[in-house]
N, C-alpha and C positions, 0 to 999 in steps of 0.2 A: 659651161663651168667645169673647171679642172677637178677630177676626182683625187682624193687623198688615198693613195694605195698603201700608206704605212699604218693607218689606223687599225686594220684587222690584226696586223702583226704585233703592234704595241699592246692590243687587248690580250692576245694570246700570251705574251710575255708576262703581263700583269697577273693573269689568272694562274699561270704556272708558278710564279713567284709566291703567290698567296698559298697555293697548295703545298709547295715545298716547305714554307715556313710553318704551316699548320701541322706538318708531319715531322718537323725537326725535333731531335731529342732535347735541344736547348730551349724549347718553347715553354717558358715558365708561366704562360697564361693558362696552360692546360691544368685543371685541378688534379689530374692523376699523375702529373710529372713528379719525379722523385723528390724534388725540393719543395714542392707545394703541398704534398700530403702530410698528414699528422705525423710528427716525429715519434718514432718508435720508443726512443729512450724517455721522452716526456710522457708518452701514453702509459708506459709501464713503470714509471719512476717509483711508485709506491709498492712495487712487487719484486722486481729484480733488475739487474744491469742488463743492457742489451749490447751485444758485441758483434764484431765482424773480424775479418782477416786484414792484415796489412802486408804490403809489399813495397819495395823501394819505389819512390815516386808517387805512391798513392796515399801515403799516411795522412797528409793534411788536406785531403779532398773535401769539398763541401758536402758531398754525399755522405761521407763517413761522419763528419761533424754534425750533420743534421739529425741523423738517426741513431748513432751509436755512441757509447761512452766507455767502451773497453775494447782493446784490439789485441789480437793474437797474430804473431808472425806466421804466415803460411808455411814458409820454407827456410827463411834465413837465420833461424836460431836452432835449426836441427844440427845434430853432431857433425855431419859431413861438411857443412858450411862453416861452422864456428870452430871446429877443432880438427883440421885436416891431418895433422901429424901430432903424435904424442908430445905434450909439452909446448906445442906451438899453436897459437890461436889467431884467428882472423875475426876480430870484433868490429872492423870498420863499418860494414853495412848494418849490422845489428845495432851498433852504437848510434848511428845516424837515425835509424828508424825509431829506436826507443826515445831518443831525445826529442825528435819531432813530435812523436805521439804525446809525450808528457807535456811538451810546450803547447800542444794543441788542446790540452785538457782531458786526454784519455788516460785511463788505467791501462797497464800492459800485462799480458799473460805470457810467461816464458814457455815456449813449446819447441822442443822437448829435450830432456837431458839424456834419457836412456831409451833405446828402441832397438829393434832388430833390423830395421830398414833405414835407408838414407844415413848410413854410418860410414866412417872412414875405415880403411883396411886395418888400421892398428886396433880398432875395437874388436875386429874379428879374430885377431891373433893372440888375445890374452889367454892365460892358462891359470890353473889353480894356484900357482905359486906367486903370481904377480897381479892378478885381476883385482883383488881387494884394494891394494895400495894405489894402483893406476886409477881405478874407478873413483875412489875417494878424492884423490888429487884433482882429477878432471872436474868433478862436481864442485868441489870447493873453489877451484879456480874460476869456473864459469859463473856460479851463483855469487861468489864473492865479488867478481868484476861488476856485476849489476846490482849489488846490494843496495837496498833502499829505493830502487827504481822499478822493481818487478812486483806487481800486486800478488800474483800467484804463479807457481811453477807446476807444469806437468812433469813430475820427476820421472815417472815411468809411463811409457806408452805401449799399449797393446801387448802385454806380457802373456796373455792367455789365448789359445787357439779356439776355433769354433768346434762344436761337437759336444759329446756327452761329458759328464763330470763323474769321476770315480769316487768322489767324496774326500779326496786328499788334494788340496790345492797345491801343496808343495811338490807333487809329482805330476801336476797337470799343466805345467807352464810350457811355453814354446821352446822346443829344443834349439831352434835357430837363433834364439837370443844368446849372444856370446857370454853375457854376464851370468845367466842361468847355467849355461854349459860349464862355466869355470867354477862357480861358487855355489851352485844349487840355489834353493829358495832364499838363502840368507842374503842374497844380493838386494832383495827388496828392503829389508830392514836397514842394512848398511848404507844404501843409497839415500833413503829418506833421512837417515840420521846425519849424513854428511851435508845434505842440503839444509837441514834445520840449523846445524852448527855454522854454516856459511852465511845464512841470513835468517835470523830468528823472526823477522817481521813478515816474511813472505808466507803465504798460505800454500800448503803442499798438497798436490793432487795426484791421484792415479787416474789415468785416462784410457778409455777403451771403446770399441765399437760393438754393435749388436748386444748391448746390455739390456735390451728389451727381451732377450731370450733367457728363459729361466735358468738353464744350466750354467750359462756364462755368468749371469748375475750372481748365482750362488757361489761360484768360484771366487769372484771378486769380493763378495760379502765376507766369505770365510778368511780370505787373505787379509783384508783390512782389519777385521776383528782381531785376528791372531797377532798381527804386527803391532797393533795399538796396545794390546795386552802386554806384549813383550816390552814395549817402550815404557809403559806404566810401571811394570815391575822393576825395570832398570833405573827409572827416574821417577820415584814415587812422589816427588815434589812438583812434577810438571803440571802446569795448569792448562795445557793444550794437548790435543791428540797429535801423534806423529803424522799419520795420514789423515789430513783434515777434510779432504774432499774427494769425491768421485766424479770424474768427468764422463758423462754419458754422451758419446759423440753425436748420435742422431743422424747418421747417414742412412735415411730411411727410403722406403718405396711404398707404393700403394697397397702392399700386402701387410704393412706393419700397423697394428691397431693401437689406438690410444690406451685401451685396457691393458695391453702388454707392457707399455711404458709405465703406467700407473702401478702395476704389480711390482716392477723392479724398484720403483721409487719407494713403495711401501716396505720392501725388503731392506733397502739401504737406510731407511729412516731409523731402523732399530739400532744402527751403529752410532748415531749421534753426530754424523758427519754432514758437511755441506754437499750440495749437488750442483753441478753446472751441466747444462745442455751445451756441450762444448764445440760441436761442429755440425750444426743443423743444416740439412738440405733434404728435400723429399722428391724423389724421382716421380715424374708424371706417368709412371708405368710400374708394373710388378717387376720383381727382380728377374724373373724368367724372360719377360718381354724386353727388358733392358739388355740382358745378356745376349739375346738373339738379335739385338739391334733392330727390333720392330719399329715401325713408324709410330709417331705419337698420334694419339686420338684426342678428340675433345672430351670424351668420357674420362680418359686418364687425367687430363688437366683439371677437370672438375673434381675428380676424386682427390687429387693431391691438394687442391685448395681446401676442400672440406677437412682433410686430415690435418692440415696446418691449424685450422681453427680448433679442431678437437684436441690436438696436442696442447695448444696454448691453454685450453680450459683446464687440462690436467696440471700444467705448470702453475697456473694462477691458484688452483686449489692447494698446491703444495709450496707456495711461495715463501712459507716460513723457513724452508730448508733449501730452496733453489735460489742461489745467489746470482746466477748469470745464465742468459740464453744467448749463445753466439751462433750467428749464421756463418756458414762456410762459403762466403762470397756475397757480393752485392747484386750482381747482374748475371742472368742466365749465361750470357755469352762468355763470361769470365770464369765460369765454374769448371772445376775439374771433371764434372759430369754433365757438361753443357748440352749434350745431345738429347737429354731427357728433361730439359727445362725445369731444374730442381729448385730454383730460388723464387723470391717473391717480387723481384723487379725484372723487367725485360725491356731492352732498349730504353732504359731509364724511365720506364713507365710502370706504375704500380699495377700488379696483376690481381686477379681475384684472390689469390693466396694472401696477399697483403691485407685486403679488406676483411677476409675471414679472421685473420689474426686480430685486427683492430676490433672487430665485432665480438671477439671472444670475451672481452672485458665487460660487455653489457649484461 
């Protein structure tokens, strides 16, 4: 009887195919696959919006649609992209992203109008005689272009440095910010006023990182308080604040406690403003471990997951003033801090961080 020499090879091929499919990112039979797990936006719909970033080509992805209801442009609405030369604008990419996002059912956050980084050379060349007019024109042009399409604007990003606070926010701002260098602290009031006049419907935010640190949180608190008092005195009939929200970025690491975040939220609550956790990711390492480029450990990953859960318990407890929690990326491999596995999905599979977040509502 003639032996069939092909059967063993066919069997090997079948087994290999099964194994390959079982590990494929598109295997929607796996309960932990990103499109199979509980939708974050649905899970937290009674508490706050759940957001993520958008880039050209990714706006209408099923992953975004499944889990998120608000999107922030990661880079393509920053000054260097949208306003390369004074009086000249490049809206094409941003327009396409915003339209696709709105058509897909998302709210859109405009990020960001004024910053000291990722800005064109003309922003760096302003002086005391022309800065106010240039700044107001630029803000009104950009905000006016998107009027009615942007849910909220990050008007100013990261105006304060790290370090101690001398008690006077007006002299504690970043010297490398060209608008501060040219106009002093008044640039804050005039920039928010220009944005309000350009689109009265948009919610106006100040956005910064390390706001879990008490000194920086106090700087921001005092600035928002004083600017809103100034606006109220100038416009006594106004029924809204000028700076309506504070964006606490949330680029954290395993050394950042939930208690420190809660303390800053408690401080900001006194201002009567909204809060957004605007750029959340958590390194699976301490900051020193990350800076030294140490290898990841299972202990670090477990700690990061636990912190995600702890943070969300704080957010839920303060959901009366927290209107949005935005993750700064969907998948670890796409993160700007990817080597420290900072997000809640990896290879399109839900990590323990995701499950800790879901469990925080129990």
